[in-house]
Backbone as a chain_set.jsonl record, in Angstrom:
{"seq": "MQVEIIALNGKITDVKALQLTNQGGRSVQLSNYAAPILRKEVLAAQSAKVSSVGGATYTSEGYLSSLQSALDKAGL", "coords": {"N": [[-30.886, -21.656, -54.749], [-28.026, -22.758, -56.057], [-24.718, -22.581, -56.956], [-22.094, -24.424, -59.422], [-18.606, -23.843, -60.278], [-16.374, -24.531, -62.59], [-13.194, -25.007, -62.456], [-9.68, -24.722, -63.989], [-6.507, -24.129, -64.188], [-6.601, -21.747, -62.113], [-7.992, -20.598, -63.616], [-11.817, -19.823, -64.101], [-13.88, -21.99, -65.906], [-15.755, -22.798, -66.471], [-19.259, -22.229, -65.439], [-21.973, -23.592, -63.674], [-25.343, -24.122, -62.969], [-27.068, -25.289, -60.847], [-29.333, -25.732, -59.321], [-31.692, -23.671, -59.362], [-33.737, -21.131, -58.731], [-37.332, -22.089, -57.586], [-39.424, -21.301, -56.373], [-42.416, -19.986, -57.846], [-43.985, -19.034, -60.494], [-43.543, -16.786, -62.282], [-40.662, -16.096, -61.246], [-39.17, -18.477, -61.016], [-39.292, -18.334, -64.319], [-37.957, -15.361, -64.075], [-35.082, -16.654, -63.695], [-34.582, -18.322, -65.284], [-33.889, -16.787, -67.563], [-31.785, -14.897, -66.487], [-29.731, -16.255, -65.297], [-28.361, -17.607, -67.768], [-27.297, -15.47, -68.596], [-25.828, -14.115, -66.34], [-23.992, -16.482, -66.144], [-22.333, -16.029, -68.209], [-21.123, -12.913, -68.071], [-20.047, -13.597, -66.113], [-17.81, -15.739, -66.794], [-16.589, -14.006, -68.126], [-15.746, -11.903, -66.759], [-13.769, -13.168, -64.605], [-14.714, -13.421, -62.184], [-16.913, -13.149, -59.614], [-17.898, -10.585, -59.103], [-20.045, -8.609, -60.83], [-22.309, -7.173, -62.488], [-25.646, -7.018, -61.545], [-28.317, -8.56, -62.967], [-30.57, -6.846, -64.749], [-34.543, -6.905, -63.591], [-34.046, -9.268, -62.147], [-33.268, -9.178, -59.708], [-33.314, -10.286, -57.326], [-32.786, -12.983, -58.032], [-30.083, -12.859, -59.545], [-28.166, -11.675, -57.023], [-28.47, -14.247, -55.71], [-27.285, -16.244, -57.133], [-24.967, -14.779, -57.446], [-23.825, -14.705, -54.992], [-23.65, -17.783, -54.457], [-21.705, -18.238, -55.689], [-19.535, -17.071, -55.61], [-19.245, -18.148, -53.186], [-18.386, -20.861, -53.696], [-16.099, -20.128, -55.467], [-14.803, -19.019, -53.216], [-14.4, -21.557, -51.717], [-12.466, -22.997, -53.858], [-10.137, -21.573, -53.599], [-10.094, -19.354, -55.104]], "CA": [[-30.022, -20.997, -55.349], [-26.466, -23.283, -56.296], [-23.925, -23.035, -58.605], [-20.945, -24.656, -59.26], [-17.497, -23.483, -61.163], [-15.541, -25.577, -63.149], [-11.215, -24.342, -62.983], [-8.281, -25.132, -64.31], [-4.987, -23.648, -63.743], [-6.676, -20.897, -61.941], [-8.559, -19.604, -64.035], [-13.218, -20.024, -64.188], [-13.829, -22.184, -67.695], [-17.167, -23.04, -66.76], [-20.734, -22.168, -64.065], [-23.264, -24.388, -63.743], [-26.409, -23.724, -62.387], [-27.346, -26.949, -60.371], [-30.194, -25.148, -58.778], [-32.273, -22.221, -59.554], [-34.989, -20.718, -58.15], [-38.449, -23.107, -58.029], [-40.692, -20.28, -56.22], [-43.795, -19.396, -58.557], [-43.543, -18.856, -62.046], [-42.025, -15.893, -62.288], [-39.628, -16.544, -60.045], [-38.614, -19.716, -62.593], [-38.885, -16.963, -65.448], [-36.54, -14.629, -64.056], [-33.939, -17.222, -63.112], [-34.71, -19.166, -66.429], [-33.693, -15.95, -68.713], [-30.988, -14.537, -65.789], [-28.712, -17.279, -65.217], [-27.038, -17.671, -69.165], [-26.361, -14.026, -68.828], [-24.738, -14.036, -65.249], [-22.715, -17.305, -66.539], [-21.572, -14.967, -70.035], [-20.616, -12.107, -67.483], [-18.538, -14.157, -64.74], [-16.867, -16.25, -67.12], [-15.617, -12.49, -69.02], [-14.806, -11.176, -65.717], [-13.617, -14.573, -63.816], [-15.215, -12.882, -60.861], [-18.33, -12.78, -58.916], [-17.929, -8.92, -59.263], [-20.829, -8.75, -62.355], [-23.737, -6.53, -62.343], [-27.096, -7.766, -61.33], [-29.585, -8.881, -64.175], [-31.748, -6.093, -64.538], [-35.384, -7.547, -63.486], [-33.891, -10.432, -61.596], [-32.115, -8.607, -58.564], [-33.28, -11.157, -56.208], [-31.979, -14.58, -58.687], [-28.781, -12.169, -59.597], [-27.902, -11.879, -55.417], [-28.333, -15.456, -55.034], [-26.401, -16.635, -58.079], [-23.99, -13.872, -57.286], [-23.567, -15.343, -53.633], [-23.463, -19.051, -54.198], [-20.858, -18.298, -57.011], [-18.662, -16.197, -54.213], [-18.664, -19.496, -51.797], [-17.865, -21.563, -54.658], [-14.929, -19.422, -55.174], [-14.106, -18.958, -51.681], [-13.67, -22.684, -51.53], [-11.509, -22.682, -54.351], [-9.539, -21.018, -53.981], [-9.802, -18.364, -56.305]], "C": [[-28.442, -22.021, -55.655], [-25.711, -22.965, -57.584], [-22.989, -23.809, -58.548], [-20.088, -24.285, -60.149], [-16.84, -24.807, -61.309], [-13.893, -24.52, -63.353], [-10.444, -25.093, -63.638], [-7.675, -23.86, -64.306], [-5.176, -22.231, -63.274], [-7.618, -20.044, -62.255], [-10.504, -20.473, -64.777], [-13.074, -20.62, -65.996], [-15.203, -22.432, -67.32], [-18.18, -22.706, -65.53], [-21.718, -23.022, -64.855], [-24.314, -23.641, -63.026], [-26.878, -25.113, -61.686], [-28.801, -26.765, -59.886], [-30.951, -23.528, -59.174], [-33.576, -22.37, -58.473], [-36.764, -21.789, -58.716], [-39.734, -22.331, -56.848], [-41.612, -19.426, -56.81], [-43.009, -19.529, -59.961], [-42.351, -18.48, -62.803], [-40.948, -15.682, -61.608], [-38.732, -17.703, -61.207], [-38.347, -18.503, -63.63], [-37.768, -16.534, -65.287], [-35.302, -15.592, -64.159], [-33.495, -17.75, -64.148], [-33.688, -17.948, -67.576], [-32.238, -15.436, -67.526], [-29.627, -15.685, -65.672], [-27.553, -17.491, -66.756], [-26.771, -16.32, -68.91], [-25.665, -13.959, -67.614], [-23.486, -15.111, -65.494], [-21.639, -16.089, -67.392], [-20.33, -13.998, -68.869], [-19.559, -12.556, -66.608], [-17.314, -14.889, -65.959], [-16.181, -14.79, -67.775], [-15.26, -12.007, -68.025], [-14.078, -11.754, -64.598], [-13.363, -13.779, -62.742], [-16.063, -12.913, -60.92], [-18.731, -11.491, -58.675], [-18.419, -8.24, -60.982], [-22.119, -7.793, -61.548], [-24.623, -7.395, -62.628], [-28.127, -7.798, -62.912], [-30.223, -7.896, -64.095], [-33.535, -6.7, -64.814], [-35.541, -8.399, -62.725], [-32.792, -9.943, -60.635], [-31.749, -10.155, -57.463], [-32.516, -13.192, -57.106], [-30.565, -14.367, -59.397], [-28.048, -12.524, -58.152], [-28.074, -13.209, -54.99], [-27.229, -16.463, -55.961], [-25.398, -16.414, -57.559], [-22.648, -15.271, -56.054], [-23.192, -17.039, -53.355], [-22.03, -19.13, -55.413], [-19.661, -17.565, -55.858], [-18.242, -17.382, -53.863], [-17.989, -20.396, -52.846], [-16.068, -20.968, -54.885], [-13.946, -19.357, -54.354], [-13.488, -20.298, -51.695], [-12.929, -23.722, -52.305], [-10.849, -22.36, -54.69], [-9.337, -19.483, -54.615], [-10.282, -16.441, -56.089]], "O": [[-27.59, -21.403, -55.017], [-25.999, -23.06, -58.777], [-22.799, -24.123, -57.373], [-20.656, -24.292, -61.24], [-16.752, -25.778, -60.557], [-13.648, -23.623, -64.16], [-10.728, -26.281, -63.789], [-8.223, -22.761, -64.401], [-4.375, -21.383, -63.667], [-8.054, -19.084, -61.619], [-10.534, -21.365, -65.624], [-12.511, -20.08, -66.948], [-15.933, -22.126, -68.263], [-17.683, -23.038, -64.454], [-22.088, -23.123, -66.025], [-24.062, -22.547, -62.52], [-26.974, -26.05, -62.479], [-29.525, -27.742, -60.074], [-30.379, -22.439, -59.14], [-34.093, -23.251, -57.787], [-37.138, -22.048, -59.86], [-40.806, -22.89, -56.616], [-41.71, -18.255, -56.442], [-41.908, -19.95, -60.315], [-41.334, -18.886, -63.365], [-40.467, -14.553, -61.704], [-37.816, -17.465, -61.994], [-37.297, -17.862, -63.676], [-36.745, -16.882, -65.876], [-34.407, -15.127, -64.865], [-32.278, -17.838, -64.309], [-32.827, -18.429, -68.313], [-31.271, -15.888, -68.14], [-28.562, -15.447, -66.242], [-26.322, -17.51, -66.751], [-25.578, -16.097, -69.12], [-24.505, -13.643, -67.879], [-22.318, -14.857, -65.201], [-20.559, -15.565, -67.119], [-19.122, -14.226, -68.795], [-18.463, -12.031, -66.413], [-16.126, -14.566, -65.944], [-14.95, -14.801, -67.773], [-14.17, -11.459, -68.185], [-13.74, -11.026, -63.665], [-12.253, -13.437, -62.333], [-16.595, -12.772, -62.021], [-19.791, -11.237, -58.102], [-17.753, -7.717, -61.876], [-22.599, -7.814, -60.414], [-24.637, -8.259, -63.505], [-28.415, -6.856, -63.651], [-30.727, -7.897, -62.972], [-33.895, -6.931, -65.968], [-36.672, -8.689, -62.338], [-31.608, -10.256, -60.756], [-30.747, -10.749, -57.064], [-31.972, -14.165, -56.583], [-29.907, -15.328, -59.797], [-27.389, -13.561, -58.084], [-27.82, -13.403, -53.802], [-26.49, -17.296, -55.437], [-24.7, -17.328, -57.119], [-21.657, -15.996, -56.138], [-22.622, -17.478, -52.356], [-21.562, -20.197, -55.81], [-18.877, -18.453, -55.522], [-17.101, -17.777, -54.102], [-16.792, -20.584, -52.628], [-15.071, -21.511, -54.41], [-12.734, -19.521, -54.494], [-12.261, -20.391, -51.69], [-12.694, -24.867, -51.918], [-10.507, -22.494, -55.865], [-8.381, -18.726, -54.447], [-10.068, -15.645, -57.003]]}, "num_chains": 1, "name": "protein.A"}
């Protein structure tokens, strides 16, 4: 799981999923379902402190962990 943030003037303007899980059909389906929901929530919250997507706990945790790392590197 790897995400990239795009920020402008200290604000997250976009979140791109560079790599989602590729471990089995069901995991891929869950990742493809959860990623847009997480992106929307992160943009609204301007933070990695958002709720996990129901039924996609591992995907949510990986996504948000990668997001927090990107935010830390960007100093946000």
